[in-house]
C-alpha positions in Angstrom: 22.0 23.7 20.9 20.4 20.6 18.9 20.2 20.4 15.5 17.7 19.4 12.5 18.5 19.0 9.7 15.5 18.8 6.8 15.9 17.6 3.6 13.1 18.7 1.0 11.7 17.8 -1.8 10.6 21.1 -2.7 11.2 24.4 -0.7 8.1 25.1 1.3 5.6 27.7 0.0 3.0 28.0 2.7 1.0 30.2 0.1 0.3 27.4 -2.1 0.2 24.0 -0.8 -0.4 22.6 2.2 2.5 20.5 2.2 4.2 23.9 2.6 1.8 24.9 5.6 2.6 21.4 7.4 6.4 21.6 7.1 6.2 25.2 8.6 4.6 24.2 11.4 7.0 21.4 11.9 9.7 23.7 11.7 8.2 26.4 14.0 7.6 23.2 16.7 10.6 22.1 16.6 12.3 26.0 17.0 10.2 26.3 19.9 12.1 23.5 21.3 15.6 24.7 20.8 16.4 23.3 17.8 18.5 25.1 14.9 17.4 23.9 11.8 18.6 23.7 8.4 16.4 23.3 5.4 18.2 21.5 2.5 16.9 21.0 -1.3 18.6 19.9 -4.4 15.5 21.9 -5.9 15.6 25.3 -7.6 14.5 28.5 -5.7 10.8 29.4 -6.3 9.0 32.7 -6.2 6.6 31.5 -3.5 9.0 29.9 -1.4 8.8 30.8 2.7 11.3 33.1 3.9 13.2 31.2 6.1 16.0 33.2 6.6 13.4 35.3 8.2 12.6 32.2 10.9 16.5 32.2 11.4 16.5 29.0 9.6 19.8 28.4 7.3 18.4 27.4 3.8 21.5 25.2 1.9 21.3 24.3 -1.3 22.5 20.2 -2.1 23.3 18.5 -5.0 21.7 14.8 -6.4 24.8 12.1 -6.6 27.4 14.5 -5.2 29.5 13.7 -2.3 29.9 17.0 -1.4 26.4 16.1 0.8 29.0 14.1 2.8 31.0 16.8 4.4 27.9 19.2 4.7 26.2 16.3 7.0 29.3 15.1 8.3 30.0 19.0 9.5 26.5 19.8 10.6 26.1 16.4 12.3 21.9 16.9 13.0 20.7 15.1 15.8 17.3 14.3 13.9 17.3 14.1 10.0 13.9 14.7 9.1 13.0 13.7 5.0 10.2 15.5 3.2 8.8 13.0 1.1 10.5 9.5 0.4 12.2 10.3 -2.5 14.2 12.3 -0.4 15.2 9.3 1.7 15.7 7.1 -1.0 18.0 9.9 -2.3 20.1 10.6 1.1 19.5 8.1 3.2 22.7 5.8 2.6 24.9 9.4 3.0 23.0 9.4 6.1 23.5 6.2 7.4 27.2 6.6 6.7 28.2 9.8 8.1 25.6 10.2 10.7 24.5 6.8 12.1 23.1 8.0 15.1 21.4 10.6 13.8 17.3 9.8 14.5 15.6 9.7 11.2 12.3 11.1 10.6 10.5 10.8 7.2 7.2 13.0 6.7 5.3 11.8 3.9 3.0 14.7 3.9 0.5 12.3 2.5 1.0 9.2 1.0 1.8 9.5 -2.3 0.9 5.9 -3.2 -2.6 6.0 -2.3 -3.3 9.2 -4.0 -1.7 7.2 -6.9 -3.6 4.4 -6.8 -6.8 6.0 -6.0 -5.7 8.6 -9.4 -5.5 5.2 -11.3 -8.8 4.0 -10.2 -10.5 6.7 -11.2 -9.4 7.2 -14.4 -10.2 3.3 -15.2 -13.8 4.3 -13.5 -13.3 1.6 -10.6 -13.6 1.0 -6.7 -9.6 0.4 -5.8 -8.4 -2.7 -5.4 -5.5 -4.2 -3.4 -3.7 -4.4 -6.8 -3.3 -0.8 -7.2 -2.1 -1.0 -3.6 1.0 -2.8 -4.4 2.5 -0.6 -7.1 6.1 -0.3 -7.6 5.8 3.5 -5.6 3.8 1.7 -2.9 7.0 -0.4 -2.8 9.0 2.8 -2.8 7.2 4.5 0.0 6.5 1.5 2.3 10.0 0.7 2.0 11.0 3.8 3.1 9.1 4.0 5.8 9.6 0.6 7.4 13.9 2.1 6.7 13.4 5.4 8.4 13.1 5.6 12.8 9.9 6.9 12.9 7.3 8.3 9.8 4.9 11.2 10.3 1.5 10.2 9.0 -1.1 12.9 8.5 -4.1 10.8 8.1 -5.9 8.3 10.4 -7.0 6.4 7.2 -3.4 5.8 6.3 -2.1 5.2 9.7 -5.1 2.2 9.6 -4.1 1.3 5.8 -0.3 0.9 7.1 -1.1 -1.1 9.9 -3.9 -3.0 8.2 -2.7 -3.6 4.7 0.7 -3.2 5.3 1.4 -4.4 8.4 3.8 -1.5 9.4 4.7 -1.7 13.0 2.9 1.1 14.7 6.1 2.0 16.7 7.6 3.4 13.8 4.4 5.6 13.0 3.2 8.5 14.4 -0.2 10.3 13.5 0.0 14.4 13.6 -2.7 16.8 11.4 -2.3 19.9 11.2 -1.6 21.8 14.1 -3.7 24.9 14.3 -4.5 27.3 17.0 -8.4 27.2 18.0 -8.0 30.7 19.4 -8.3 32.2 16.1 -12.0 30.9 16.2 -12.5 34.0 18.6 -11.4 36.6 16.2 -14.4 38.6 14.8 -16.1 37.3 11.6 -18.3 37.9 8.8 -22.1 36.7 9.0 -24.2 34.5 6.6 -25.2 38.0 4.9 -22.1 39.8 4.8 -20.3 36.7 2.8 -20.7 36.3 -0.9 -19.6 34.0 -4.0 -19.0 30.2 -4.0 -14.9 29.7 -4.0 -12.7 26.7 -4.5 -8.9 26.6 -4.3 -5.8 24.5 -4.9 -2.4 24.0 -6.2 -2.9 23.3 -9.8 0.1 21.5 -9.8 -2.1 19.0 -7.7 -3.5 15.9 -9.9 -6.5 16.1 -7.4 -7.3 19.4 -7.6 -7.1 20.0 -11.5 -9.3 16.7 -11.9 -11.7 19.3 -9.6 -11.9 22.1 -11.2 -12.7 20.0 -14.5 -15.0 18.3 -13.1 -17.3 21.5 -11.7 -16.2 23.0 -14.7 -18.0 20.2 -16.9 -20.6 18.7 -14.6 -21.1 20.4 -11.2 -21.0 24.0 -12.0 -23.8 24.3 -14.8 -26.3 22.6 -12.0 -25.5 25.3 -9.3 -25.9 27.9 -12.2 -29.1 26.7 -13.3 -30.7 27.1 -10.0 -28.6 30.2 -9.1 -28.5 32.0 -12.1 -26.2 34.4 -11.0 -23.9 32.7 -8.6 -19.9 33.3 -8.9 -17.4 30.4 -8.2 -14.0 32.2 -7.9 -11.1 29.5 -8.6 -7.6 30.3 -7.0 -4.3 28.0 -6.4 -0.9 28.4 -7.6 0.7 27.9 -10.8 -2.2 28.0 -13.1 -1.2 26.6 -16.3 -3.0 27.7 -19.6 -5.2 24.8 -19.9 -6.7 25.8 -16.5 -6.7 30.0 -17.5 -8.5 28.9 -20.6 -11.6 27.7 -18.5 -12.1 31.1 -17.4 -15.7 32.5 -18.4 -17.3 35.6 -16.9 -21.2 34.8 -18.4 -20.7 31.5 -17.1 -19.6 33.3 -13.2 -16.6 31.0 -13.1 -13.8 32.8 -12.7 -10.3 31.5 -12.5 -8.6 33.4 -9.9 -5.1 32.1 -9.5 -2.4 32.9 -7.4 -4.0 33.9 -4.5 -2.0 36.1 -1.9 -4.1 35.6 1.1 -6.0 32.4 1.0 -7.3 33.6 4.5 -8.8 37.1 3.3 -10.8 35.6 0.7 -12.5 32.1 2.4 -12.9 35.1 5.1 -15.7 36.9 3.0 -16.5 33.8 0.7 -19.9 32.1 1.6 -19.4 28.5 0.6 -16.1 26.0 -0.3 -16.3 24.0 -2.9 -13.9 20.6 -3.1 -15.2 17.9 -5.5 -11.9 15.8 -4.8 -12.5 12.3 -6.6 -9.4 11.1 -5.4 -6.5 11.9 -3.5 -5.1 11.0 0.4 -3.7 12.9 3.3 -6.3 15.2 4.9 -7.4 18.8 3.0 -5.6 22.1 4.0 -8.1 24.3 2.1 -10.9 22.3 4.1 -9.1 23.5 7.7 -8.6 26.6 6.3 -12.0 27.2 5.7 -12.9 25.9 9.1 -10.6 28.2 10.8 -12.3 31.1 8.8 -15.7 30.1 9.2 -16.4 28.9 5.6 -18.4 25.9 5.5 -17.9 23.2 2.6 -19.4 21.2 0.6 -16.7 18.5 -0.6 -16.7 14.5 -1.1 -15.9 11.4 1.2 -12.4 11.7 -0.4 -12.1 15.1 0.8 -13.3 14.9 4.2 -11.6 11.6 4.8 -9.9 11.4 8.3 -10.9 15.0 9.2 -13.6 14.9 11.5 -13.4 11.6 13.4 -17.0 11.3 14.0 -18.3 14.7 14.5 -20.5 16.6 12.3 -19.0 17.9 9.0 -18.1 21.6 8.2 -21.3 21.6 5.4 -22.5 18.9 3.5 -20.5 16.0 1.6 -21.8 14.1 -1.5 -20.5 12.2 -4.1 -22.7 12.7 -7.4 -22.5 15.6 -9.7 -26.5 16.7 -8.6 -26.6 15.7 -5.2 -23.3 18.2 -4.8 -24.8 20.9 -6.6 -28.1 20.5 -4.5 -25.8 20.9 -1.5 -23.6 23.6 -2.3 -27.4 25.7 -3.0 -28.7 24.2 0.5 -25.6 25.6 1.7 -25.6 29.1 0.1 -29.4 29.6 0.6 -29.9 28.5 3.8 -28.9 30.4 6.6 -29.5 27.8 9.7 -27.7 25.2 7.7 -25.2 27.4 7.2 -24.7 28.9 10.4 -24.4 25.2 11.9 -22.2 23.9 9.3 -19.9 26.8 11.1 -20.3 25.9 14.7 -19.5 22.1 13.5 -16.5 23.3 11.9 -15.6 25.0 15.0 -15.9 22.1 17.2 -13.9 19.9 14.9 -10.9 22.3 15.0 -11.1 22.6 18.7 -11.6 18.9 19.3 -9.0 17.2 16.5 -6.5 19.9 15.6 -5.0 21.8 18.9 -1.4 23.0 18.0 -0.3 22.7 21.6 -1.4 19.3 22.2 -0.2 18.2 18.8 3.2 19.5 19.1 3.9 18.3 22.9 3.1 14.8 21.9 5.1 14.9 18.9 7.7 16.0 20.9 7.5 13.8 23.5 7.1 10.5 20.9 10.6 12.1 19.5 12.3 12.2 22.5 11.7 9.0 23.8 12.3 7.5 20.5 15.8 9.2 20.6 16.5 7.8 23.9 15.9 3.9 23.1 17.1 4.0 19.9 19.2 0.8 19.8 16.2 -1.0 21.1 13.9 1.0 18.6 16.1 0.1 15.9 16.7 -3.8 17.0 13.2 -4.2 17.2 12.7 -3.0 13.7 14.8 -5.6 11.5 12.7 -5.6 8.3 13.7 -1.8 8.3 17.4 -2.4 8.9 17.5 -5.4 6.3 15.9 -2.9 3.8 18.6 -0.3 4.5 21.2 -3.0 4.2 20.1 -4.0 0.5 18.7 -0.6 -0.5 21.6 1.8 0.8 23.9 0.0 -0.6 22.3 -0.2 -4.1 21.6 3.2 -4.3 25.4 4.0 -3.4 27.3 1.9 -5.7 24.3 3.6 -8.5 25.3 7.2 -7.0 28.7 6.7 -7.3 28.4 5.4 -10.8 26.4 8.7 -11.9 28.6 10.9 -9.8 31.7 9.3 -11.9 30.1 9.4 -15.2 29.3 13.5 -14.4 32.6 14.4 -13.8 33.8 12.6 -16.6 31.2 14.1 -19.0 32.9 17.8 -17.6 36.6 17.0 -18.1 
């Protein structure tokens, strides 16, 4: 049986983040193609992590800067090594290359961290994104990791274009793979307009764009909505709410911090409108895809809807400024015809852009073709080979120095 090793920055939490959901989609895809899967991570186990054992996925704790990983990966002898986020390639790439030089290396970016960070910095400064923002240290690290890997999974068409046109990355190294969803779920019975109540918002509080959106709602948007809908309620869900978030809870204002949500789909299925006023970020948004699956229209920003609907009409309304955003939310909440058209738009987007079967087949074809032509594929990527030569050598010696220092401290 073919072996896939996934080296994760964190353990997958599909109920906490879109990244966790995406990872589980990839695991399911490779399992359906007869891969034995090992998920390894140096992170601490979490309360909300997926039950990997129930999926027949072997979970292994690994250590940073420890030669024990060398024997582990050598004995496993994976056909494919997938790094979950570029930081894992930085840490373990040199060890994989030494022990398993013929393994196909895949980087699952989740989203471009450097783009998200650049937009965050620009937003904090109250200005537009510049080329200088896109040339940060984190950008240099992330693009270098993409070049060193045989294939990188990119979730957004916007990010594909940015990598191709701005960073001049060879598209042979990139594969666009958005969320892989099941359009047949759209056929399940749903509650209609009159049966649904309340606004909702959702997102992991540890994710900076989500926390910013909650503050933006509290301070600027929600008061404008309540002016028009005095009895309206906004339920805000998300994993890991800090005290500064729970302190925003206010029953009189209808601003309710609900925190961890055991079943986000169940809450979406009974809510009337989703609010996602994202001012920075990257990738595509799991909350907005899930809303479409559950017949829940949304009001979001251009950042929120970016690369999610191609040229198709949006599943709701897209606005930038607080008053326009609030007006759009009220309109969608009150006008059934607009609401129903938005639901239909979401169904169309899911069917045309997120079909699990076709997306999965395309990815596996790309993987198999790359494996079959791996030597030539690598010869065509001289920049990646050069970066591996220099980065892996320096990382190797630094890791060995840290390991020796740790052994000395513990002796």
